[in-house]
A tleap script that builds the chain and sets N, CA, C and O, in Angstrom:
source leaprc.protein.ff14SB
mol = sequence {
  NMET SER GLU LYS ILE ALA ASN LEU THR THR
  ASP THR PHE THR ALA THR ILE THR SER ALA
  THR THR PRO VAL LEU VAL ASP PHE TRP ALA
  PRO TRP CYS GLY PRO CYS LYS ALA ILE ALA
  PRO ILE LEU GLU GLU LEU ALA THR GLU LEU
  ASP GLY LYS LEU LYS ILE VAL LYS VAL ASN
  ILE ASP ASP ASN GLU ALA VAL ALA VAL GLU
  TYR GLY VAL ARG ALA ILE PRO THR MET ILE
  LEU PHE LYS GLY GLY GLN ALA ALA GLU THR
  LEU VAL GLY MET MET PRO LYS ALA ALA ILE
  LYS ALA LYS VAL ALA ALA HIE CLEU
}
set mol.1.N position { -0.508 -13.906 4.293 }
set mol.1.CA position { 0.053 -12.910 3.250 }
set mol.1.C position { 0.186 -13.640 1.915 }
set mol.1.O position { 0.677 -14.763 1.800 }
set mol.2.N position { -0.331 -12.841 0.842 }
set mol.2.CA position { -0.285 -13.395 -0.341 }
set mol.2.C position { 1.203 -13.536 -0.939 }
set mol.2.O position { 2.156 -13.000 -0.374 }
set mol.3.N position { 1.335 -14.254 -2.061 }
set mol.3.CA position { 2.551 -14.146 -2.765 }
set mol.3.C position { 2.652 -12.783 -3.209 }
set mol.3.O position { 3.683 -12.117 -3.125 }
set mol.4.N position { 1.535 -12.373 -3.694 }
set mol.4.CA position { 1.668 -11.073 -4.590 }
set mol.4.C position { 1.740 -9.735 -3.931 }
set mol.4.O position { 1.865 -8.678 -4.549 }
set mol.5.N position { 1.644 -9.867 -2.490 }
set mol.5.CA position { 1.856 -8.766 -1.794 }
set mol.5.C position { 3.095 -8.887 -0.793 }
set mol.5.O position { 3.102 -9.691 0.139 }
set mol.6.N position { 4.112 -8.033 -1.069 }
set mol.6.CA position { 5.377 -7.964 -0.327 }
set mol.6.C position { 5.261 -7.338 0.887 }
set mol.6.O position { 4.371 -6.494 0.991 }
set mol.7.N position { 5.894 -7.544 1.730 }
set mol.7.CA position { 6.251 -6.904 3.233 }
set mol.7.C position { 7.305 -6.218 2.843 }
set mol.7.O position { 8.279 -6.871 2.466 }
set mol.8.N position { 7.372 -4.816 2.835 }
set mol.8.CA position { 8.683 -3.773 2.861 }
set mol.8.C position { 9.088 -3.387 4.144 }
set mol.8.O position { 8.278 -3.247 5.061 }
set mol.9.N position { 10.359 -3.196 4.273 }
set mol.9.CA position { 10.916 -2.508 5.635 }
set mol.9.C position { 11.666 -1.280 5.117 }
set mol.9.O position { 11.758 -0.905 3.948 }
set mol.10.N position { 12.187 -0.727 6.226 }
set mol.10.CA position { 12.802 0.621 6.185 }
set mol.10.C position { 14.095 0.369 4.987 }
set mol.10.O position { 14.409 1.287 4.230 }
set mol.11.N position { 14.642 -0.718 4.946 }
set mol.11.CA position { 15.756 -1.032 4.151 }
set mol.11.C position { 15.274 -1.090 2.551 }
set mol.11.O position { 15.842 -0.483 1.643 }
set mol.12.N position { 14.085 -1.964 2.400 }
set mol.12.CA position { 13.933 -2.305 1.152 }
set mol.12.C position { 12.786 -1.098 0.497 }
set mol.12.O position { 12.502 -1.074 -0.700 }
set mol.13.N position { 12.350 -0.373 1.260 }
set mol.13.CA position { 11.214 0.434 0.636 }
set mol.13.C position { 11.606 1.366 -0.384 }
set mol.13.O position { 10.824 1.438 -1.332 }
set mol.14.N position { 12.831 2.244 -0.429 }
set mol.14.CA position { 12.901 3.087 -1.499 }
set mol.14.C position { 13.567 2.406 -2.845 }
set mol.14.O position { 13.372 2.890 -3.960 }
set mol.15.N position { 14.271 1.380 -2.652 }
set mol.15.CA position { 14.493 0.744 -3.626 }
set mol.15.C position { 13.473 -0.023 -4.494 }
set mol.15.O position { 13.552 -0.123 -5.719 }
set mol.16.N position { 12.503 -0.554 -3.714 }
set mol.16.CA position { 11.081 -1.085 -4.304 }
set mol.16.C position { 10.398 -0.379 -5.016 }
set mol.16.O position { 9.884 -0.754 -6.070 }
set mol.17.N position { 10.282 1.068 -4.385 }
set mol.17.CA position { 9.182 1.905 -5.074 }
set mol.17.C position { 9.882 2.669 -6.180 }
set mol.17.O position { 9.086 3.000 -7.059 }
set mol.18.N position { 11.124 3.045 -6.398 }
set mol.18.CA position { 11.906 3.661 -7.217 }
set mol.18.C position { 12.135 2.588 -8.542 }
set mol.18.O position { 12.103 2.905 -9.731 }
set mol.19.N position { 12.345 1.398 -8.043 }
set mol.19.CA position { 12.536 0.536 -9.485 }
set mol.19.C position { 11.370 -0.234 -9.876 }
set mol.19.O position { 11.609 -1.195 -10.607 }
set mol.20.N position { 10.108 -0.017 -9.537 }
set mol.20.CA position { 8.982 -0.362 -9.801 }
set mol.20.C position { 8.655 -0.025 -11.368 }
set mol.20.O position { 9.012 1.057 -11.833 }
set mol.21.N position { 8.021 -0.909 -12.097 }
set mol.21.CA position { 7.708 -0.527 -13.489 }
set mol.21.C position { 6.148 -0.294 -13.554 }
set mol.21.O position { 5.671 0.207 -14.572 }
set mol.22.N position { 5.412 -0.616 -12.580 }
set mol.22.CA position { 3.835 -0.139 -12.391 }
set mol.22.C position { 3.862 0.747 -11.208 }
set mol.22.O position { 4.858 0.901 -10.501 }
set mol.23.N position { 2.614 1.374 -11.011 }
set mol.23.CA position { 2.533 2.186 -9.747 }
set mol.23.C position { 2.391 1.163 -8.739 }
set mol.23.O position { 1.985 0.024 -8.970 }
set mol.24.N position { 2.728 1.596 -7.648 }
set mol.24.CA position { 2.647 0.695 -6.171 }
set mol.24.C position { 1.888 1.388 -5.156 }
set mol.24.O position { 2.101 2.518 -4.716 }
set mol.25.N position { 1.044 0.632 -4.862 }
set mol.25.CA position { 0.035 0.734 -3.644 }
set mol.25.C position { 0.843 0.242 -2.273 }
set mol.25.O position { 1.198 -0.919 -2.070 }
set mol.26.N position { 1.037 1.255 -1.465 }
set mol.26.CA position { 1.428 0.919 -0.223 }
set mol.26.C position { 0.457 0.896 0.812 }
set mol.26.O position { -0.386 1.781 0.964 }
set mol.27.N position { 0.597 -0.318 1.667 }
set mol.27.CA position { -0.574 -0.335 2.574 }
set mol.27.C position { 0.366 -0.156 3.949 }
set mol.27.O position { 1.184 -1.023 4.258 }
set mol.28.N position { 0.153 1.136 4.796 }
set mol.28.CA position { 0.860 1.168 5.865 }
set mol.28.C position { -0.287 0.743 7.063 }
set mol.28.O position { -1.333 1.365 7.246 }
set mol.29.N position { 0.199 -0.600 7.924 }
set mol.29.CA position { -0.718 -1.154 8.835 }
set mol.29.C position { 0.259 -1.441 9.982 }
set mol.29.O position { 1.429 -1.067 10.067 }
set mol.30.N position { -0.516 -2.246 10.926 }
set mol.30.CA position { -0.007 -2.717 12.191 }
set mol.30.C position { -0.888 -3.782 12.470 }
set mol.30.O position { -2.041 -3.756 12.041 }
set mol.31.N position { -0.314 -5.022 13.372 }
set mol.31.CA position { -1.208 -6.058 13.505 }
set mol.31.C position { -2.062 -5.734 14.303 }
set mol.31.O position { -3.095 -6.362 14.071 }
set mol.32.N position { -2.164 -4.997 15.218 }
set mol.32.CA position { -3.229 -4.383 16.333 }
set mol.32.C position { -4.381 -3.695 15.806 }
set mol.32.O position { -5.372 -3.341 16.445 }
set mol.33.N position { -4.140 -3.530 14.501 }
set mol.33.CA position { -5.330 -2.593 13.863 }
set mol.33.C position { -6.371 -3.266 13.129 }
set mol.33.O position { -6.146 -3.784 12.035 }
set mol.34.N position { -7.518 -3.279 13.691 }
set mol.34.CA position { -9.039 -3.968 13.460 }
set mol.34.C position { -9.153 -3.476 11.881 }
set mol.34.O position { -9.106 -4.396 11.065 }
set mol.35.N position { -9.282 -2.284 11.413 }
set mol.35.CA position { -9.575 -1.862 10.120 }
set mol.35.C position { -8.409 -2.352 9.235 }
set mol.35.O position { -8.694 -2.772 8.113 }
set mol.36.N position { -7.172 -2.337 9.624 }
set mol.36.CA position { -5.920 -2.898 8.784 }
set mol.36.C position { -6.379 -4.379 8.469 }
set mol.36.O position { -6.281 -4.807 7.319 }
set mol.37.N position { -6.816 -5.061 9.365 }
set mol.37.CA position { -7.018 -6.533 9.082 }
set mol.37.C position { -8.215 -6.872 8.103 }
set mol.37.O position { -8.222 -7.781 7.274 }
set mol.38.N position { -9.368 -5.836 8.395 }
set mol.38.CA position { -10.536 -5.783 7.632 }
set mol.38.C position { -10.203 -5.369 5.997 }
set mol.38.O position { -10.891 -5.824 5.083 }
set mol.39.N position { -9.301 -4.644 5.816 }
set mol.39.CA position { -8.665 -4.272 4.351 }
set mol.39.C position { -7.878 -5.376 3.661 }
set mol.39.O position { -7.852 -5.490 2.435 }
set mol.40.N position { -7.216 -6.209 4.528 }
set mol.40.CA position { -6.357 -7.211 3.996 }
set mol.40.C position { -6.969 -7.904 2.965 }
set mol.40.O position { -6.209 -7.893 1.996 }
set mol.41.N position { -7.970 -8.488 2.735 }
set mol.41.CA position { -8.650 -9.356 1.959 }
set mol.41.C position { -8.994 -8.585 0.668 }
set mol.41.O position { -8.929 -9.152 -0.423 }
set mol.42.N position { -9.338 -7.371 0.783 }
set mol.42.CA position { -9.607 -6.389 -0.411 }
set mol.42.C position { -8.338 -6.197 -1.014 }
set mol.42.O position { -8.389 -6.234 -2.243 }
set mol.43.N position { -7.134 -5.990 -0.493 }
set mol.43.CA position { -6.020 -5.750 -1.096 }
set mol.43.C position { -5.649 -7.110 -1.786 }
set mol.43.O position { -5.208 -7.148 -2.935 }
set mol.44.N position { -5.852 -8.206 -1.023 }
set mol.44.CA position { -5.520 -9.582 -1.763 }
set mol.44.C position { -6.425 -9.659 -3.344 }
set mol.44.O position { -6.006 -10.062 -4.429 }
set mol.45.N position { -7.487 -9.233 -3.066 }
set mol.45.CA position { -8.119 -9.404 -4.469 }
set mol.45.C position { -7.777 -8.504 -5.479 }
set mol.45.O position { -7.689 -8.866 -6.652 }
set mol.46.N position { -7.545 -7.184 -5.057 }
set mol.46.CA position { -6.800 -6.270 -5.971 }
set mol.46.C position { -5.494 -6.476 -6.465 }
set mol.46.O position { -5.187 -6.146 -7.611 }
set mol.47.N position { -4.763 -6.964 -5.732 }
set mol.47.CA position { -3.491 -7.778 -6.379 }
set mol.47.C position { -3.643 -8.686 -7.336 }
set mol.47.O position { -2.976 -8.643 -8.370 }
set mol.48.N position { -4.525 -9.591 -7.096 }
set mol.48.CA position { -4.911 -10.708 -8.266 }
set mol.48.C position { -5.563 -9.815 -9.464 }
set mol.48.O position { -5.099 -9.968 -10.593 }
set mol.49.N position { -6.508 -8.988 -9.278 }
set mol.49.CA position { -7.145 -8.527 -10.429 }
set mol.49.C position { -6.358 -7.738 -11.249 }
set mol.49.O position { -6.468 -7.775 -12.474 }
set mol.50.N position { -5.351 -6.826 -10.501 }
set mol.50.CA position { -4.520 -5.817 -11.082 }
set mol.50.C position { -3.182 -6.383 -11.576 }
set mol.50.O position { -2.371 -5.711 -12.214 }
set mol.51.N position { -3.034 -7.491 -11.281 }
set mol.51.CA position { -1.623 -8.181 -11.474 }
set mol.51.C position { -1.188 -7.625 -12.854 }
set mol.51.O position { -1.872 -7.576 -13.877 }
set mol.52.N position { -0.012 -7.248 -12.686 }
set mol.52.CA position { 0.841 -6.808 -13.897 }
set mol.52.C position { 0.609 -5.368 -14.229 }
set mol.52.O position { 1.424 -4.780 -14.940 }
set mol.53.N position { -0.568 -4.694 -13.708 }
set mol.53.CA position { -0.788 -3.256 -13.898 }
set mol.53.C position { -0.483 -2.585 -12.623 }
set mol.53.O position { -0.230 -1.381 -12.652 }
set mol.54.N position { -0.476 -3.303 -11.376 }
set mol.54.CA position { -0.520 -2.510 -10.106 }
set mol.54.C position { 0.373 -3.374 -8.962 }
set mol.54.O position { -0.100 -4.488 -8.734 }
set mol.55.N position { 1.477 -3.059 -8.281 }
set mol.55.CA position { 1.986 -3.987 -7.334 }
set mol.55.C position { 1.486 -3.268 -6.064 }
set mol.55.O position { 1.467 -2.044 -5.933 }
set mol.56.N position { 1.101 -4.124 -5.187 }
set mol.56.CA position { 0.600 -3.959 -3.820 }
set mol.56.C position { 1.784 -4.356 -2.751 }
set mol.56.O position { 2.331 -5.453 -2.867 }
set mol.57.N position { 2.156 -3.485 -1.750 }
set mol.57.CA position { 2.977 -4.073 -0.769 }
set mol.57.C position { 2.511 -3.477 0.569 }
set mol.57.O position { 1.523 -2.743 0.590 }
set mol.58.N position { 3.110 -3.736 1.544 }
set mol.58.CA position { 2.841 -3.789 2.858 }
set mol.58.C position { 3.738 -3.012 3.923 }
set mol.58.O position { 4.838 -3.562 3.965 }
set mol.59.N position { 3.682 -2.206 4.576 }
set mol.59.CA position { 4.810 -1.920 5.571 }
set mol.59.C position { 4.056 -1.684 7.003 }
set mol.59.O position { 3.139 -0.908 7.268 }
set mol.60.N position { 4.785 -2.663 7.879 }
set mol.60.CA position { 4.163 -2.630 9.322 }
set mol.60.C position { 4.732 -1.560 9.878 }
set mol.60.O position { 5.961 -1.527 9.940 }
set mol.61.N position { 3.988 -0.530 10.364 }
set mol.61.CA position { 4.522 0.680 11.046 }
set mol.61.C position { 5.266 0.623 12.517 }
set mol.61.O position { 6.058 1.435 12.995 }
set mol.62.N position { 4.818 -0.443 13.007 }
set mol.62.CA position { 5.406 -0.888 14.260 }
set mol.62.C position { 6.686 -1.187 14.103 }
set mol.62.O position { 7.433 -0.729 14.968 }
set mol.63.N position { 7.276 -1.968 13.059 }
set mol.63.CA position { 8.563 -2.227 12.691 }
set mol.63.C position { 9.543 -1.415 11.813 }
set mol.63.O position { 10.761 -1.561 11.705 }
set mol.64.N position { 8.667 -0.462 11.170 }
set mol.64.CA position { 9.245 0.293 10.185 }
set mol.64.C position { 8.662 1.849 10.265 }
set mol.64.O position { 8.218 2.451 9.287 }
set mol.65.N position { 8.750 2.404 11.653 }
set mol.65.CA position { 8.334 3.721 11.902 }
set mol.65.C position { 8.905 4.590 11.066 }
set mol.65.O position { 8.061 5.332 10.565 }
set mol.66.N position { 10.308 4.860 10.611 }
set mol.66.CA position { 10.842 5.823 10.079 }
set mol.66.C position { 10.122 5.885 8.593 }
set mol.66.O position { 9.881 7.016 8.172 }
set mol.67.N position { 9.819 4.943 7.900 }
set mol.67.CA position { 9.158 5.251 6.517 }
set mol.67.C position { 7.597 5.857 6.758 }
set mol.67.O position { 7.182 6.698 5.960 }
set mol.68.N position { 6.705 5.389 7.927 }
set mol.68.CA position { 5.601 5.894 8.107 }
set mol.68.C position { 5.808 7.452 8.473 }
set mol.68.O position { 5.006 8.273 8.027 }
set mol.69.N position { 6.800 7.824 9.222 }
set mol.69.CA position { 6.900 9.177 9.679 }
set mol.69.C position { 7.390 9.931 8.577 }
set mol.69.O position { 7.018 11.102 8.502 }
set mol.70.N position { 8.293 9.398 7.551 }
set mol.70.CA position { 8.664 10.144 6.221 }
set mol.70.C position { 7.653 10.582 5.343 }
set mol.70.O position { 7.792 11.610 4.680 }
set mol.71.N position { 6.390 9.697 5.277 }
set mol.71.CA position { 5.446 10.019 4.426 }
set mol.71.C position { 4.295 10.536 5.179 }
set mol.71.O position { 3.242 10.637 4.549 }
set mol.72.N position { 4.311 10.911 6.517 }
set mol.72.CA position { 3.216 11.817 7.082 }
set mol.72.C position { 2.263 10.697 7.575 }
set mol.72.O position { 1.166 11.147 7.905 }
set mol.73.N position { 2.385 9.467 7.700 }
set mol.73.CA position { 1.288 8.528 8.222 }
set mol.73.C position { 0.723 8.818 9.606 }
set mol.73.O position { 1.482 8.566 10.542 }
set mol.74.N position { -0.333 9.244 9.857 }
set mol.74.CA position { -0.778 9.520 11.328 }
set mol.74.C position { -1.875 8.681 11.807 }
set mol.74.O position { -2.204 8.652 12.993 }
set mol.75.N position { -2.473 7.962 10.837 }
set mol.75.CA position { -3.678 6.863 11.117 }
set mol.75.C position { -3.506 5.768 10.105 }
set mol.75.O position { -2.967 5.922 9.009 }
set mol.76.N position { -3.999 4.674 10.557 }
set mol.76.CA position { -4.005 3.455 9.947 }
set mol.76.C position { -5.190 2.963 9.791 }
set mol.76.O position { -6.032 3.333 10.608 }
set mol.77.N position { -5.598 2.023 8.742 }
set mol.77.CA position { -4.923 1.995 7.339 }
set mol.77.C position { -4.683 3.160 6.651 }
set mol.77.O position { -5.608 3.942 6.433 }
set mol.78.N position { -3.295 3.428 6.192 }
set mol.78.CA position { -3.202 4.494 5.071 }
set mol.78.C position { -2.615 3.851 3.969 }
set mol.78.O position { -1.680 3.063 4.109 }
set mol.79.N position { -3.141 4.159 2.805 }
set mol.79.CA position { -2.396 3.504 1.557 }
set mol.79.C position { -1.887 4.836 0.697 }
set mol.79.O position { -2.585 5.817 0.443 }
set mol.80.N position { -0.687 4.657 0.363 }
set mol.80.CA position { -0.021 5.735 -0.620 }
set mol.80.C position { 0.142 4.923 -1.899 }
set mol.80.O position { 0.517 3.751 -1.949 }
set mol.81.N position { -0.192 5.707 -2.933 }
set mol.81.CA position { -0.009 5.003 -4.464 }
set mol.81.C position { 1.156 5.908 -4.942 }
set mol.81.O position { 1.088 7.132 -5.060 }
set mol.82.N position { 2.231 5.131 -5.197 }
set mol.82.CA position { 3.361 5.850 -5.727 }
set mol.82.C position { 3.517 5.605 -7.255 }
set mol.82.O position { 3.501 4.422 -7.594 }
set mol.83.N position { 3.646 6.424 -8.109 }
set mol.83.CA position { 3.821 6.358 -9.601 }
set mol.83.C position { 4.994 7.113 -9.949 }
set mol.83.O position { 5.120 8.318 -9.733 }
set mol.84.N position { 6.009 6.229 -10.597 }
set mol.84.CA position { 7.175 6.897 -10.959 }
set mol.84.C position { 8.029 7.007 -9.768 }
set mol.84.O position { 8.968 7.794 -9.894 }
set mol.85.N position { 7.921 6.406 -8.652 }
set mol.85.CA position { 8.737 6.759 -7.442 }
set mol.85.C position { 8.269 7.968 -6.697 }
set mol.85.O position { 8.990 8.430 -5.812 }
set mol.86.N position { 7.143 8.505 -6.980 }
set mol.86.CA position { 6.472 9.757 -6.262 }
set mol.86.C position { 5.030 9.236 -5.676 }
set mol.86.O position { 4.317 8.345 -6.139 }
set mol.87.N position { 4.848 9.928 -4.699 }
set mol.87.CA position { 3.407 9.777 -3.993 }
set mol.87.C position { 2.577 10.350 -4.745 }
set mol.87.O position { 2.679 11.577 -4.780 }
set mol.88.N position { 1.440 9.682 -5.631 }
set mol.88.CA position { 0.493 10.306 -6.601 }
set mol.88.C position { -1.058 10.272 -5.746 }
set mol.88.O position { -1.982 10.995 -6.117 }
set mol.89.N position { -1.147 9.622 -4.931 }
set mol.89.CA position { -2.433 9.598 -4.230 }
set mol.89.C position { -2.604 9.023 -2.879 }
set mol.89.O position { -2.156 7.903 -2.637 }
set mol.90.N position { -3.239 9.735 -1.963 }
set mol.90.CA position { -3.198 9.091 -0.310 }
set mol.90.C position { -4.575 8.497 -0.093 }
set mol.90.O position { -5.450 9.187 -0.616 }
set mol.91.N position { -4.968 7.541 0.455 }
set mol.91.CA position { -6.111 7.041 0.791 }
set mol.91.C position { -6.005 6.749 2.449 }
set mol.91.O position { -5.143 6.049 2.980 }
set mol.92.N position { -6.821 7.279 2.956 }
set mol.92.CA position { -6.913 7.098 4.597 }
set mol.92.C position { -8.179 6.438 5.073 }
set mol.92.O position { -9.325 6.716 4.720 }
set mol.93.N position { -7.730 5.382 6.060 }
set mol.93.CA position { -9.025 4.711 6.639 }
set mol.93.C position { -9.316 3.430 5.614 }
set mol.93.O position { -8.724 3.123 4.579 }
set mol.94.N position { -10.495 2.765 6.310 }
set mol.94.CA position { -11.321 1.799 5.672 }
set mol.94.C position { -11.959 2.271 4.565 }
set mol.94.O position { -12.669 3.269 4.681 }
set mol.95.N position { -11.817 1.664 3.381 }
set mol.95.CA position { -12.622 1.961 2.324 }
set mol.95.C position { -13.158 0.754 1.618 }
set mol.95.O position { -12.444 -0.246 1.693 }
set mol.96.N position { -14.331 0.647 0.916 }
set mol.96.CA position { -14.874 -0.280 0.247 }
set mol.96.C position { -14.005 -0.621 -1.135 }
set mol.96.O position { -13.353 0.254 -1.706 }
set mol.97.N position { -14.062 -1.716 -1.506 }
set mol.97.CA position { -13.155 -2.168 -2.577 }
set mol.97.C position { -13.177 -1.463 -3.836 }
set mol.97.O position { -12.153 -1.235 -4.482 }
set mol.98.N position { -14.527 -1.061 -4.245 }
set mol.98.CA position { -14.681 -0.199 -5.335 }
set mol.98.C position { -14.218 1.164 -5.437 }
set mol.98.O position { -13.968 1.733 -6.499 }
set mol.99.N position { -14.099 1.737 -4.103 }
set mol.99.CA position { -13.530 3.138 -3.950 }
set mol.99.C position { -11.938 3.067 -4.170 }
set mol.99.O position { -11.257 3.878 -4.798 }
set mol.100.N position { -11.529 1.966 -3.540 }
set mol.100.CA position { -10.109 1.875 -3.565 }
set mol.100.C position { -9.535 1.501 -5.217 }
set mol.100.O position { -8.537 1.987 -5.750 }
set mol.101.N position { -10.354 0.645 -5.728 }
set mol.101.CA position { -10.054 0.459 -7.088 }
set mol.101.C position { -10.283 1.704 -7.944 }
set mol.101.O position { -9.403 1.985 -8.757 }
set mol.102.N position { -11.389 2.498 -7.850 }
set mol.102.CA position { -11.576 3.671 -8.601 }
set mol.102.C position { -10.207 4.764 -8.359 }
set mol.102.O position { -9.680 5.328 -9.318 }
set mol.103.N position { -9.857 4.908 -7.292 }
set mol.103.CA position { -8.727 5.703 -6.836 }
set mol.103.C position { -7.504 5.408 -7.705 }
set mol.103.O position { -6.887 6.240 -8.371 }
set mol.104.N position { -7.225 4.007 -7.594 }
set mol.104.CA position { -6.184 3.486 -8.126 }
set mol.104.C position { -6.272 3.676 -9.711 }
set mol.104.O position { -5.392 4.175 -10.412 }
set mol.105.N position { -7.344 3.247 -10.081 }
set mol.105.CA position { -7.367 3.215 -11.758 }
set mol.105.C position { -7.220 4.534 -12.415 }
set mol.105.O position { -6.950 4.564 -13.616 }
set mol.106.N position { -7.361 5.547 -11.788 }
set mol.106.CA position { -7.060 6.874 -12.314 }
set mol.106.C position { -5.395 6.957 -12.702 }
set mol.106.O position { -4.928 7.723 -13.545 }
set mol.107.N position { -4.690 6.077 -11.960 }
set mol.107.CA position { -3.054 6.163 -12.263 }
set mol.107.C position { -2.803 4.997 -13.141 }
set mol.107.O position { -1.630 4.860 -13.485 }
set mol.108.N position { -3.540 4.251 -13.514 }
set mol.108.CA position { -2.870 2.918 -14.178 }
set mol.108.C position { -2.823 3.489 -15.677 }
set mol.108.O position { -2.369 2.796 -16.587 }
savepdb mol mol.pdb
quit
């Protein structure tokens, strides 16, 4: 796990999202999910490339089911972009880096 990508829990989720000064991309994942593992290096690259413009965090749905249920996560990987504490964009499934970056860039 990168120093740039924090792991959030049910207890830290709301405070982190609402206090962020930049948009926050939340990656909902699980350790047993192959596509989640495949997307992790892409998110690491984006965390470096967009440092200071975008915060990327992860939520393990096995350990933090309440957050996943609250935001309607039914498949993983699911990424939700929060802006101003509100969900602004949802991306579901494995996506190439360029597609993720394009979706996120529209909110930066």
